[in-house]
Backbone and ligand atoms as CSV (ligand in chain L), in Angstrom:
chain,resi,resn,atom,element,x,y,z
A,1,MET,N,N,19.266,57.844,-3.015
A,1,MET,CA,C,20.610,57.524,-3.511
A,1,MET,C,C,21.628,58.454,-2.823
A,2,ILE,N,N,22.678,57.851,-2.251
A,2,ILE,CA,C,23.755,58.641,-1.631
A,2,ILE,C,C,24.861,58.788,-2.679
A,3,ARG,N,N,25.312,59.966,-2.912
A,3,ARG,CA,C,26.343,60.207,-3.932
A,3,ARG,C,C,27.721,60.375,-3.278
A,4,SER,N,N,28.756,60.461,-4.120
A,4,SER,CA,C,30.101,60.628,-3.579
A,4,SER,C,C,30.200,61.978,-2.870
A,5,GLN,N,N,31.211,62.106,-2.052
A,5,GLN,CA,C,31.346,63.213,-1.093
A,5,GLN,C,C,30.902,64.601,-1.594
A,6,PHE,N,N,31.363,65.021,-2.760
A,6,PHE,CA,C,31.073,66.396,-3.182
A,6,PHE,C,C,30.353,66.485,-4.525
A,7,GLN,N,N,29.951,65.347,-5.067
A,7,GLN,CA,C,29.408,65.344,-6.421
A,7,GLN,C,C,27.901,65.619,-6.443
A,8,TYR,N,N,27.504,66.679,-7.144
A,8,TYR,CA,C,26.086,66.957,-7.332
A,8,TYR,C,C,25.602,66.254,-8.594
A,9,SER,N,N,24.347,65.794,-8.598
A,9,SER,CA,C,23.764,65.187,-9.801
A,9,SER,C,C,23.463,66.287,-10.827
A,10,LYS,N,N,23.210,65.865,-12.052
A,10,LYS,CA,C,22.858,66.831,-13.107
A,10,LYS,C,C,21.571,67.561,-12.736
A,11,LYS,N,N,20.654,66.836,-12.092
A,11,LYS,CA,C,19.364,67.453,-11.729
A,11,LYS,C,C,19.549,68.555,-10.688
A,12,VAL,N,N,20.441,68.327,-9.719
A,12,VAL,CA,C,20.704,69.356,-8.704
A,12,VAL,C,C,21.229,70.613,-9.393
A,13,LEU,N,N,22.198,70.421,-10.292
A,13,LEU,CA,C,22.803,71.576,-10.962
A,13,LEU,C,C,21.781,72.307,-11.826
A,14,LYS,N,N,20.892,71.528,-12.464
A,14,LYS,CA,C,19.853,72.130,-13.316
A,14,LYS,C,C,18.910,73.015,-12.480
A,15,HIS,N,N,18.456,72.478,-11.345
A,15,HIS,CA,C,17.549,73.254,-10.482
A,15,HIS,C,C,18.266,74.444,-9.842
A,16,PHE,N,N,19.549,74.253,-9.505
A,16,PHE,CA,C,20.309,75.344,-8.889
A,16,PHE,C,C,20.490,76.495,-9.880
A,17,ARG,N,N,20.801,76.135,-11.141
A,17,ARG,CA,C,21.054,77.189,-12.135
A,17,ARG,C,C,19.767,77.842,-12.617
A,18,ASN,N,N,18.680,77.085,-12.590
A,18,ASN,CA,C,17.400,77.603,-13.086
A,18,ASN,C,C,16.276,77.175,-12.143
A,19,PRO,N,N,16.220,77.794,-10.955
A,19,PRO,CA,C,15.226,77.355,-9.959
A,19,PRO,C,C,13.789,77.613,-10.417
A,20,HIS,N,N,12.918,76.659,-10.133
A,20,HIS,CA,C,11.499,76.791,-10.478
A,20,HIS,C,C,10.751,77.450,-9.313
A,21,ASN,N,N,9.771,78.269,-9.650
A,21,ASN,CA,C,8.871,78.876,-8.651
A,21,ASN,C,C,9.597,79.710,-7.588
A,22,LEU,N,N,10.568,80.453,-8.067
A,22,LEU,CA,C,11.332,81.330,-7.184
A,22,LEU,C,C,10.533,82.623,-6.956
A,23,GLY,N,N,10.494,83.094,-5.728
A,23,GLY,CA,C,9.825,84.368,-5.442
A,23,GLY,C,C,8.798,84.247,-4.333
A,24,LYS,N,N,7.907,85.203,-4.338
A,24,LYS,CA,C,6.945,85.398,-3.256
A,24,LYS,C,C,5.531,85.287,-3.819
A,25,ILE,N,N,4.554,84.876,-3.001
A,25,ILE,CA,C,3.149,84.923,-3.417
A,25,ILE,C,C,2.478,86.044,-2.622
A,26,LYS,N,N,1.744,86.884,-3.326
A,26,LYS,CA,C,0.984,87.933,-2.640
A,26,LYS,C,C,-0.218,87.292,-1.973
A,27,ASN,N,N,-0.517,87.683,-0.762
A,27,ASN,CA,C,-1.631,87.116,0.001
A,27,ASN,C,C,-1.634,85.582,0.003
A,28,PRO,N,N,-0.586,84.980,0.500
A,28,PRO,CA,C,-0.540,83.504,0.531
A,28,PRO,C,C,-1.518,82.950,1.566
A,29,ASP,N,N,-1.919,81.685,1.381
A,29,ASP,CA,C,-2.787,81.037,2.366
A,29,ASP,C,C,-1.957,80.440,3.503
A,30,GLY,N,N,-0.687,80.183,3.215
A,30,GLY,CA,C,0.201,79.660,4.253
A,30,GLY,C,C,1.637,80.038,3.956
A,31,VAL,N,N,2.393,80.323,5.029
A,31,VAL,CA,C,3.818,80.647,4.880
A,31,VAL,C,C,4.607,79.827,5.893
A,32,GLY,N,N,5.714,79.255,5.434
A,32,GLY,CA,C,6.595,78.523,6.346
A,32,GLY,C,C,7.989,79.110,6.256
A,33,GLU,N,N,8.570,79.428,7.402
A,33,GLU,CA,C,9.924,79.980,7.395
A,33,GLU,C,C,10.765,79.169,8.362
A,34,VAL,N,N,11.873,78.641,7.852
A,34,VAL,CA,C,12.732,77.819,8.709
A,34,VAL,C,C,14.198,78.167,8.484
A,35,GLY,N,N,15.008,77.835,9.493
A,35,GLY,CA,C,16.450,78.019,9.390
A,35,GLY,C,C,17.135,76.683,9.600
A,36,ASN,N,N,18.290,76.523,8.988
A,36,ASN,CA,C,19.060,75.296,9.161
A,36,ASN,C,C,20.063,75.503,10.295
A,37,MET,N,N,19.892,74.730,11.356
A,37,MET,CA,C,20.737,74.868,12.544
A,37,MET,C,C,22.214,74.624,12.233
A,38,ALA,N,N,22.453,73.757,11.250
A,38,ALA,CA,C,23.843,73.366,10.964
A,38,ALA,C,C,24.646,74.477,10.298
A,39,CYS,N,N,23.977,75.357,9.514
A,39,CYS,CA,C,24.749,76.326,8.728
A,39,CYS,C,C,24.190,77.751,8.775
A,40,GLY,N,N,22.993,77.925,9.302
A,40,GLY,CA,C,22.406,79.263,9.389
A,40,GLY,C,C,21.650,79.698,8.150
A,41,ASP,N,N,21.504,78.819,7.169
A,41,ASP,CA,C,20.752,79.176,5.962
A,41,ASP,C,C,19.252,79.194,6.246
A,42,VAL,N,N,18.502,79.972,5.441
A,42,VAL,CA,C,17.065,80.118,5.705
A,42,VAL,C,C,16.227,79.932,4.439
A,43,MET,N,N,14.993,79.498,4.659
A,43,MET,CA,C,14.059,79.325,3.549
A,43,MET,C,C,12.672,79.788,3.959
A,44,LYS,N,N,11.997,80.425,3.016
A,44,LYS,CA,C,10.615,80.852,3.216
A,44,LYS,C,C,9.802,80.253,2.075
A,45,LEU,N,N,8.708,79.588,2.409
A,45,LEU,CA,C,7.873,78.923,1.404
A,45,LEU,C,C,6.439,79.454,1.502
A,46,TYR,N,N,5.854,79.796,0.369
A,46,TYR,CA,C,4.494,80.361,0.317
A,46,TYR,C,C,3.584,79.395,-0.439
A,47,ILE,N,N,2.358,79.192,0.074
A,47,ILE,CA,C,1.396,78.345,-0.661
A,47,ILE,C,C,0.042,79.041,-0.813
A,48,LYS,N,N,-0.618,78.704,-1.910
A,48,LYS,CA,C,-2.010,79.087,-2.141
A,48,LYS,C,C,-2.784,77.780,-2.235
A,49,VAL,N,N,-3.919,77.712,-1.567
A,49,VAL,CA,C,-4.680,76.469,-1.518
A,49,VAL,C,C,-6.109,76.715,-1.986
A,50,LYS,N,N,-6.593,75.831,-2.870
A,50,LYS,CA,C,-7.981,75.931,-3.325
A,50,LYS,C,C,-8.593,74.534,-3.279
A,51,ASN,N,N,-9.740,74.427,-2.609
A,51,ASN,CA,C,-10.401,73.126,-2.454
A,51,ASN,C,C,-9.443,72.046,-1.970
A,52,ASN,N,N,-8.640,72.400,-0.992
A,52,ASN,CA,C,-7.681,71.477,-0.363
A,52,ASN,C,C,-6.498,71.084,-1.264
A,53,VAL,N,N,-6.359,71.760,-2.406
A,53,VAL,CA,C,-5.245,71.463,-3.322
A,53,VAL,C,C,-4.282,72.653,-3.339
A,54,ILE,N,N,-2.987,72.364,-3.294
A,54,ILE,CA,C,-1.973,73.430,-3.364
A,54,ILE,C,C,-1.851,73.847,-4.833
A,55,THR,N,N,-2.393,75.014,-5.134
A,55,THR,CA,C,-2.465,75.448,-6.534
A,55,THR,C,C,-1.268,76.305,-6.932
A,56,GLU,N,N,-0.656,76.937,-5.934
A,56,GLU,CA,C,0.493,77.790,-6.212
A,56,GLU,C,C,1.495,77.641,-5.079
A,57,ILE,N,N,2.776,77.657,-5.421
A,57,ILE,CA,C,3.818,77.519,-4.388
A,57,ILE,C,C,5.080,78.236,-4.867
A,58,LYS,N,N,5.657,79.023,-3.982
A,58,LYS,CA,C,6.886,79.753,-4.333
A,58,LYS,C,C,7.835,79.754,-3.144
A,59,PHE,N,N,9.110,80.003,-3.422
A,59,PHE,CA,C,10.076,79.993,-2.325
A,59,PHE,C,C,11.116,81.100,-2.464
A,60,GLU,N,N,11.678,81.462,-1.298
A,60,GLU,CA,C,12.859,82.330,-1.234
A,60,GLU,C,C,13.835,81.599,-0.325
A,61,THR,N,N,15.009,81.290,-0.837
A,61,THR,CA,C,15.988,80.558,-0.039
A,61,THR,C,C,17.329,81.257,-0.071
A,62,TYR,N,N,17.896,81.427,1.115
A,62,TYR,CA,C,19.257,81.926,1.211
A,62,TYR,C,C,20.082,80.732,1.651
A,63,GLY,N,N,20.796,80.121,0.697
A,63,GLY,CA,C,21.532,78.924,1.071
A,63,GLY,C,C,22.409,78.392,-0.041
A,64,CYS,N,N,22.903,77.191,0.159
A,64,CYS,CA,C,23.847,76.564,-0.770
A,64,CYS,C,C,23.112,75.992,-1.994
A,65,ALA,N,N,23.876,75.410,-2.912
A,65,ALA,CA,C,23.297,74.843,-4.138
A,65,ALA,C,C,22.266,73.759,-3.813
A,66,ALA,N,N,22.564,72.928,-2.815
A,66,ALA,CA,C,21.637,71.848,-2.445
A,66,ALA,C,C,20.342,72.424,-1.869
A,67,ALA,N,N,20.470,73.491,-1.093
A,67,ALA,CA,C,19.276,74.122,-0.507
A,67,ALA,C,C,18.404,74.729,-1.604
A,68,ILE,N,N,19.026,75.388,-2.574
A,68,ILE,CA,C,18.267,76.000,-3.675
A,68,ILE,C,C,17.606,74.899,-4.515
A,69,ALA,N,N,18.369,73.857,-4.836
A,69,ALA,CA,C,17.837,72.781,-5.688
A,69,ALA,C,C,16.697,72.032,-5.003
A,70,THR,N,N,16.837,71.749,-3.704
A,70,THR,CA,C,15.760,71.034,-3.011
A,70,THR,C,C,14.527,71.930,-2.844
A,71,SER,N,N,14.757,73.220,-2.678
A,71,SER,CA,C,13.629,74.164,-2.596
A,71,SER,C,C,12.873,74.171,-3.929
A,72,SER,N,N,13.635,74.240,-5.011
A,72,SER,CA,C,13.029,74.285,-6.339
A,72,SER,C,C,12.247,73.003,-6.640
A,73,VAL,N,N,12.869,71.858,-6.356
A,73,VAL,CA,C,12.226,70.592,-6.732
A,73,VAL,C,C,11.001,70.307,-5.862
A,74,ILE,N,N,11.013,70.759,-4.607
A,74,ILE,CA,C,9.835,70.484,-3.762
A,74,ILE,C,C,8.620,71.262,-4.280
A,75,THR,N,N,8.863,72.425,-4.877
A,75,THR,CA,C,7.718,73.173,-5.415
A,75,THR,C,C,7.111,72.407,-6.602
A,76,ASP,N,N,7.960,71.759,-7.409
A,76,ASP,CA,C,7.453,70.945,-8.523
A,76,ASP,C,C,6.673,69.738,-7.996
A,77,LEU,N,N,7.214,69.118,-6.938
A,77,LEU,CA,C,6.592,67.902,-6.399
A,77,LEU,C,C,5.239,68.193,-5.750
A,78,VAL,N,N,5.127,69.363,-5.132
A,78,VAL,CA,C,3.950,69.659,-4.309
A,78,VAL,C,C,2.807,70.318,-5.096
A,79,LYS,N,N,3.153,71.080,-6.116
A,79,LYS,CA,C,2.122,71.802,-6.874
A,79,LYS,C,C,1.091,70.828,-7.440
A,80,GLY,N,N,-0.179,71.065,-7.139
A,80,GLY,CA,C,-1.256,70.196,-7.630
A,80,GLY,C,C,-1.608,69.069,-6.668
A,81,LYS,N,N,-0.847,68.949,-5.592
A,81,LYS,CA,C,-1.148,67.894,-4.604
A,81,LYS,C,C,-2.143,68.414,-3.563
A,82,THR,N,N,-2.874,67.474,-2.957
A,82,THR,CA,C,-3.757,67.864,-1.859
A,82,THR,C,C,-2.888,68.110,-0.627
A,83,ILE,N,N,-3.467,68.790,0.360
A,83,ILE,CA,C,-2.765,69.038,1.617
A,83,ILE,C,C,-2.333,67.703,2.245
A,84,ASP,N,N,-3.227,66.720,2.213
A,84,ASP,CA,C,-2.906,65.420,2.825
A,84,ASP,C,C,-1.760,64.727,2.096
A,85,GLU,N,N,-1.735,64.820,0.771
A,85,GLU,CA,C,-0.626,64.220,0.004
A,85,GLU,C,C,0.685,64.946,0.310
A,86,ALA,N,N,0.614,66.273,0.413
A,86,ALA,CA,C,1.824,67.065,0.676
A,86,ALA,C,C,2.393,66.751,2.063
A,87,ILE,N,N,1.507,66.496,3.033
A,87,ILE,CA,C,1.958,66.173,4.395
A,87,ILE,C,C,2.762,64.873,4.400
A,88,LYS,N,N,2.381,63.955,3.512
A,88,LYS,CA,C,3.054,62.638,3.493
A,88,LYS,C,C,4.419,62.683,2.802
A,89,MET,N,N,4.740,63.806,2.181
A,89,MET,CA,C,6.008,63.908,1.459
A,89,MET,C,C,7.192,63.831,2.441
A,90,THR,N,N,8.229,63.118,2.032
A,90,THR,CA,C,9.383,62.947,2.922
A,90,THR,C,C,10.645,63.551,2.303
A,91,ASN,N,N,11.644,63.617,3.162
A,91,ASN,CA,C,12.956,64.066,2.738
A,91,ASN,C,C,13.514,63.174,1.631
A,92,LYS,N,N,13.216,61.876,1.752
A,92,LYS,CA,C,13.702,60.901,0.757
A,92,LYS,C,C,13.083,61.181,-0.622
A,93,ASP,N,N,11.804,61.568,-0.631
A,93,ASP,CA,C,11.146,61.896,-1.919
A,93,ASP,C,C,11.903,63.033,-2.601
A,94,VAL,N,N,12.272,64.041,-1.799
A,94,VAL,CA,C,12.966,65.223,-2.337
A,94,VAL,C,C,14.343,64.812,-2.874
A,95,ILE,N,N,15.075,64.058,-2.075
A,95,ILE,CA,C,16.435,63.650,-2.460
A,95,ILE,C,C,16.387,62.733,-3.694
A,96,ASP,N,N,15.467,61.778,-3.693
A,96,ASP,CA,C,15.361,60.844,-4.832
A,96,ASP,C,C,15.009,61.582,-6.124
A,97,SER,N,N,14.161,62.605,-6.006
A,97,SER,CA,C,13.745,63.320,-7.218
A,97,SER,C,C,14.894,64.145,-7.807
A,98,LEU,N,N,15.969,64.302,-7.038
A,98,LEU,CA,C,17.162,65.009,-7.549
A,98,LEU,C,C,18.273,64.015,-7.893
A,99,ASP,N,N,17.937,62.721,-7.935
A,99,ASP,CA,C,18.930,61.657,-8.159
A,99,ASP,C,C,20.015,61.667,-7.091
A,100,GLY,N,N,19.622,62.002,-5.874
A,100,GLY,CA,C,20.532,61.916,-4.741
A,100,GLY,C,C,21.275,63.211,-4.443
A,101,LEU,N,N,21.888,63.212,-3.243
A,101,LEU,CA,C,22.711,64.351,-2.792
A,101,LEU,C,C,23.983,63.791,-2.164
A,102,PRO,N,N,25.086,64.528,-2.195
A,102,PRO,CA,C,26.280,64.083,-1.463
A,102,PRO,C,C,25.927,63.963,0.025
A,103,PRO,N,N,26.486,62.985,0.742
A,103,PRO,CA,C,26.121,62.777,2.162
A,103,PRO,C,C,26.218,64.039,3.011
A,104,ILE,N,N,27.242,64.856,2.776
A,104,ILE,CA,C,27.384,66.051,3.624
A,104,ILE,C,C,26.337,67.118,3.310
A,105,LYS,N,N,25.528,66.878,2.265
A,105,LYS,CA,C,24.497,67.852,1.881
A,105,LYS,C,C,23.081,67.375,2.209
A,106,ILE,N,N,22.968,66.199,2.809
A,106,ILE,CA,C,21.640,65.661,3.136
A,106,ILE,C,C,20.891,66.623,4.069
A,107,HIS,N,N,21.598,67.206,5.022
A,107,HIS,CA,C,20.939,68.095,5.992
A,107,HIS,C,C,20.310,69.307,5.300
A,108,CYS,N,N,20.858,69.714,4.147
A,108,CYS,CA,C,20.333,70.884,3.420
A,108,CYS,C,C,18.906,70.632,2.933
A,109,SER,N,N,18.609,69.362,2.621
A,109,SER,CA,C,17.287,69.045,2.077
A,109,SER,C,C,16.192,69.164,3.133
A,110,LEU,N,N,16.590,69.156,4.411
A,110,LEU,CA,C,15.586,69.276,5.482
A,110,LEU,C,C,14.913,70.635,5.466
A,111,LEU,N,N,15.632,71.623,4.976
A,111,LEU,CA,C,15.099,72.981,4.924
A,111,LEU,C,C,13.777,73.012,4.147
A,112,SER,N,N,13.754,72.374,2.988
A,112,SER,CA,C,12.557,72.435,2.141
A,112,SER,C,C,11.395,71.639,2.736
A,113,ILE,N,N,11.673,70.469,3.275
A,113,ILE,CA,C,10.583,69.640,3.816
A,113,ILE,C,C,10.034,70.289,5.103
A,114,ASP,N,N,10.906,70.908,5.886
A,114,ASP,CA,C,10.452,71.600,7.102
A,114,ASP,C,C,9.652,72.856,6.753
A,115,ALA,N,N,10.108,73.605,5.736
A,115,ALA,CA,C,9.386,74.825,5.336
A,115,ALA,C,C,8.004,74.467,4.789
A,116,LEU,N,N,7.923,73.372,4.043
A,116,LEU,CA,C,6.617,72.921,3.528
A,116,LEU,C,C,5.682,72.590,4.692
A,117,SER,N,N,6.193,71.848,5.649
A,117,SER,CA,C,5.381,71.450,6.801
A,117,SER,C,C,4.907,72.687,7.577
A,118,GLU,N,N,5.768,73.667,7.718
A,118,GLU,CA,C,5.405,74.894,8.428
A,118,GLU,C,C,4.372,75.725,7.650
A,119,ALA,N,N,4.471,75.738,6.333
A,119,ALA,CA,C,3.487,76.471,5.516
A,119,ALA,C,C,2.115,75.796,5.644
A,120,ILE,N,N,2.121,74.468,5.673
A,120,ILE,CA,C,0.862,73.722,5.842
A,120,ILE,C,C,0.299,73.971,7.246
A,121,TYR,N,N,1.168,73.976,8.238
A,121,TYR,CA,C,0.751,74.261,9.618
A,121,TYR,C,C,0.075,75.630,9.680
A,122,ASP,N,N,0.719,76.616,9.087
A,122,ASP,CA,C,0.195,77.989,9.076
A,122,ASP,C,C,-1.180,78.025,8.399
A,123,TYR,N,N,-1.306,77.328,7.278
A,123,TYR,CA,C,-2.576,77.278,6.541
A,123,TYR,C,C,-3.675,76.622,7.398
A,124,LEU,N,N,-3.359,75.487,8.009
A,124,LEU,CA,C,-4.371,74.767,8.795
A,124,LEU,C,C,-4.810,75.577,10.021
A,125,ILE,N,N,-3.861,76.282,10.633
A,125,ILE,CA,C,-4.197,77.141,11.786
A,125,ILE,C,C,-5.162,78.248,11.335
A,126,LYS,N,N,-4.827,78.903,10.206
A,126,LYS,CA,C,-5.682,79.993,9.714
A,126,LYS,C,C,-7.082,79.488,9.383
A,127,GLU,N,N,-7.155,78.256,8.863
A,127,GLU,CA,C,-8.435,77.659,8.484
A,127,GLU,C,C,-9.173,77.044,9.677
A,128,LYS,N,N,-8.517,77.113,10.848
A,128,LYS,CA,C,-9.058,76.498,12.069
A,128,LYS,C,C,-9.349,75.008,11.859
A,129,ARG,N,N,-8.440,74.345,11.153
A,129,ARG,CA,C,-8.603,72.910,10.914
A,129,ARG,C,C,-7.711,72.122,11.857
A,130,GLU,N,N,-8.037,70.866,11.994
A,130,GLU,CA,C,-7.260,70.002,12.880
A,130,GLU,C,C,-5.837,69.839,12.333
A,131,ILE,N,N,-4.837,69.854,13.224
A,131,ILE,CA,C,-3.443,69.721,12.803
A,131,ILE,C,C,-3.031,68.251,12.942
A,132,PRO,N,N,-2.661,67.584,11.855
A,132,PRO,CA,C,-2.212,66.191,11.970
A,132,PRO,C,C,-0.985,66.089,12.884
A,133,GLU,N,N,-0.880,64.948,13.561
A,133,GLU,CA,C,0.169,64.784,14.567
A,133,GLU,C,C,1.578,65.055,14.027
A,134,GLU,N,N,1.883,64.529,12.826
A,134,GLU,CA,C,3.257,64.684,12.313
A,134,GLU,C,C,3.597,66.157,12.054
A,135,VAL,N,N,2.584,66.937,11.635
A,135,VAL,CA,C,2.801,68.369,11.364
A,135,VAL,C,C,2.989,69.117,12.690
A,136,ALA,N,N,2.165,68.778,13.691
A,136,ALA,CA,C,2.257,69.418,15.006
A,136,ALA,C,C,3.601,69.108,15.662
A,137,LEU,N,N,4.048,67.856,15.560
A,137,LEU,CA,C,5.318,67.462,16.184
A,137,LEU,C,C,6.496,68.172,15.524
A,138,ARG,N,N,6.465,68.257,14.191
A,138,ARG,CA,C,7.561,68.935,13.486
A,138,ARG,C,C,7.585,70.420,13.858
A,139,HIS,N,N,6.387,71.027,13.941
A,139,HIS,CA,C,6.289,72.443,14.311
A,139,HIS,C,C,6.904,72.662,15.698
A,140,LYS,N,N,6.585,71.761,16.616
A,140,LYS,CA,C,7.091,71.872,17.981
A,140,LYS,C,C,8.609,71.757,17.990
A,141,ARG,N,N,9.140,70.798,17.240
A,141,ARG,CA,C,10.597,70.598,17.185
A,141,ARG,C,C,11.280,71.837,16.596
A,142,LEU,N,N,10.706,72.391,15.541
A,142,LEU,CA,C,11.325,73.559,14.884
A,142,LEU,C,C,11.286,74.778,15.799
A,143,LYS,N,N,10.178,74.904,16.548
A,143,LYS,CA,C,10.034,76.040,17.464
A,143,LYS,C,C,11.055,75.958,18.590
A,144,VAL,N,N,11.266,74.749,19.083
A,144,VAL,CA,C,12.226,74.540,20.171
A,144,VAL,C,C,13.624,74.937,19.692
A,145,HIS,N,N,13.965,74.536,18.438
A,145,HIS,CA,C,15.303,74.820,17.915
A,145,HIS,C,C,15.512,76.295,17.585
A,146,SER,N,N,14.415,76.997,17.277
A,146,SER,CA,C,14.586,78.399,16.890
A,146,SER,C,C,14.526,79.360,18.074
A,147,SER,N,N,14.092,78.831,19.250
A,147,SER,CA,C,13.977,79.737,20.400
A,147,SER,C,C,15.251,79.747,21.233
L,1,FES,FE1,FE,23.252,75.479,4.495
L,1,FES,FE2,FE,23.234,73.675,2.623
L,1,FES,S1,S,24.980,74.438,3.653
L,1,FES,S2,S,21.535,74.558,3.599
């Protein structure tokens, strides 16, 4: 859902004011850190994985209300999912679960989906597991933009 220019949904404001799973995980199985090229904001996402299921997930985000809200909601969406289910998650899933974002804030939601993909990439590399094509391609794109 695309919202009017500057209007945040009630869900965005709720997550922004009271973010879920905020903080760091000690000894994480995977970490993803990304920056938003458009504004310079950054996000770090930590995951713990057991039997291929993401059992714990936390984030640290330096960014706008949309960045904080999308970071918070992605942790709710991903917790308890398998790695394969988490890989299939899209930007649209994140935006829809917040009842939409103003058009000028859509780019902010990329931070959370990219950080998730990078945390999964980090986990799969450490586990010496095969990297699915979509995760490898996103990693390559993010690396190109950050160098
Ligand atoms: Fe930077 Fe929203 S303005 S992530």
